[in-house]
C-alpha positions in Angstrom: -25.2 109.8 109.6 -28.7 109.4 108.3 -29.5 105.8 107.2 -32.1 105.5 104.3 -35.3 103.7 105.2 -35.0 100.0 104.4 -31.2 100.0 104.3 -29.7 96.7 105.3 -26.0 96.4 106.1 -24.7 93.2 104.7 -21.8 91.7 106.7 -19.6 88.6 106.3 -17.6 87.2 109.2 -14.3 85.3 108.6 -12.6 83.5 111.4 -8.9 82.8 110.9 -7.6 80.0 113.0 -5.5 76.9 112.3 -7.1 75.0 115.2 -10.7 76.1 114.7 -10.5 75.3 110.9 -9.1 71.8 111.9 -12.0 71.4 114.3 -9.6 71.1 117.3 -11.7 73.6 119.1 -14.9 75.6 118.6 -14.7 79.0 117.1 -15.9 81.5 119.7 -14.9 84.8 118.3 -16.9 84.6 115.0 -20.2 83.9 117.0 -19.2 86.7 119.4 -19.0 89.1 116.5 -22.4 88.0 115.2 -24.0 88.4 118.7 -22.5 91.9 118.9 -23.9 92.8 115.5 -27.3 91.5 116.4 -27.3 93.4 119.7 -26.2 96.6 117.9 -28.9 96.1 115.2 -31.6 95.8 117.8 -30.5 98.7 120.0 -30.0 101.0 117.0 -32.9 100.0 114.9 -30.5 99.5 112.0 -30.8 96.3 109.9 -27.7 94.2 109.8 -27.6 90.8 108.1 -24.8 88.4 108.2 -24.7 87.0 104.7 -21.8 84.5 105.1 -19.4 83.1 107.6 -16.4 80.9 107.2 -13.5 79.5 109.2 -10.1 79.3 107.4 -6.6 78.4 108.6 -3.8 81.0 109.2 -2.8 81.0 105.5 -2.4 84.1 103.3 -3.7 82.3 100.2 -6.8 80.9 102.0 -7.6 84.2 103.7 -7.1 86.4 100.6 -9.2 84.0 98.5 -12.2 84.3 100.7 -11.8 88.1 101.0 -11.7 88.4 97.2 -14.6 86.0 96.7 -16.8 87.9 99.1 -15.8 91.5 98.1 -16.0 90.8 94.4 -18.9 88.4 94.4 -21.3 88.5 97.4 -20.5 92.2 97.9 -21.1 92.7 101.6 -20.7 96.3 102.8 -18.4 95.0 105.6 -16.2 92.0 106.1 -15.0 91.4 109.7 -12.1 89.0 110.2 -11.2 87.7 113.6 -7.9 86.1 114.4 -4.4 86.1 112.9 -3.5 89.7 113.9 -0.9 88.9 116.6 2.8 88.7 116.5 3.5 85.0 115.8 4.7 83.7 112.4 1.3 82.2 111.6 -0.6 85.5 112.3 -1.0 86.6 108.6 -4.4 88.1 108.4 -3.1 91.7 108.0 -0.8 90.6 105.2 -3.7 88.8 103.4 -5.9 91.9 103.8 -3.2 94.2 102.5 -2.7 91.8 99.5 -6.4 92.3 98.4 -6.8 95.9 99.4 -7.3 98.7 96.9 -7.0 101.3 99.7 -6.1 101.3 103.4 -8.1 103.0 106.2 -5.3 103.4 108.8 -7.2 105.9 111.1 -10.2 103.6 111.3 -7.9 100.6 112.3 -6.2 102.7 115.0 -9.5 104.0 116.4 -11.1 100.6 116.7 -8.0 99.1 118.3 -7.9 101.8 120.9 -11.7 101.3 121.6 -11.2 97.5 121.9 -8.4 98.1 124.4 -10.9 99.6 126.8 -12.3 96.1 127.5 -9.4 94.0 126.3 -6.0 95.5 126.9 -4.3 92.8 124.7 -6.1 94.4 121.8 -3.2 96.9 121.7 -1.0 93.9 120.6 -3.0 93.6 117.4 -1.7 94.4 114.0 -5.2 94.9 112.6 -5.7 96.5 109.2 -8.8 98.2 107.8 -9.0 98.3 104.0 -11.3 98.8 101.1 -11.8 96.5 98.2 -14.4 97.5 95.6 -17.3 98.8 97.8 -16.5 96.6 100.8 -14.8 97.7 104.0 -12.6 94.8 105.4 -11.7 95.0 109.0 -9.4 92.8 111.0 -10.3 92.1 114.6 -8.3 90.1 117.2 -9.2 86.5 117.8 -10.1 86.8 121.4 -13.9 86.8 122.0 -13.6 89.5 124.7 -11.9 91.8 122.2 -14.6 91.5 119.5 -17.7 91.9 121.7 
């Protein structure tokens, strides 16, 4: 895919974690995503700018509010969420993403999950969703730093 000269991909990173939002431990997966984006940007000569980052608890209302705020207001081309995609009752990121989605991108979610599993086998236990709201792609990633690198 040809990228126009001067194009800058605007990305927002949302960490979903009760404990990280309560400052019980440091968020490691959000910074791991940002480091991976920076590495990709340098190696591919594509400009990627992280325009916002937040940490919220595992709560459908909190997650969906940020996704709507960003997709409708700040308008990044891509929102990457990390955390809340597992099997526990508190893992509600996919539900929040579906709630704000205008369309789903099921094949993309499956492809990225399979690729993540090459370095982190637990990625196959993710219920990640890829969705579109307005002109923003929203993608759920697991909450383990190794799975998002």
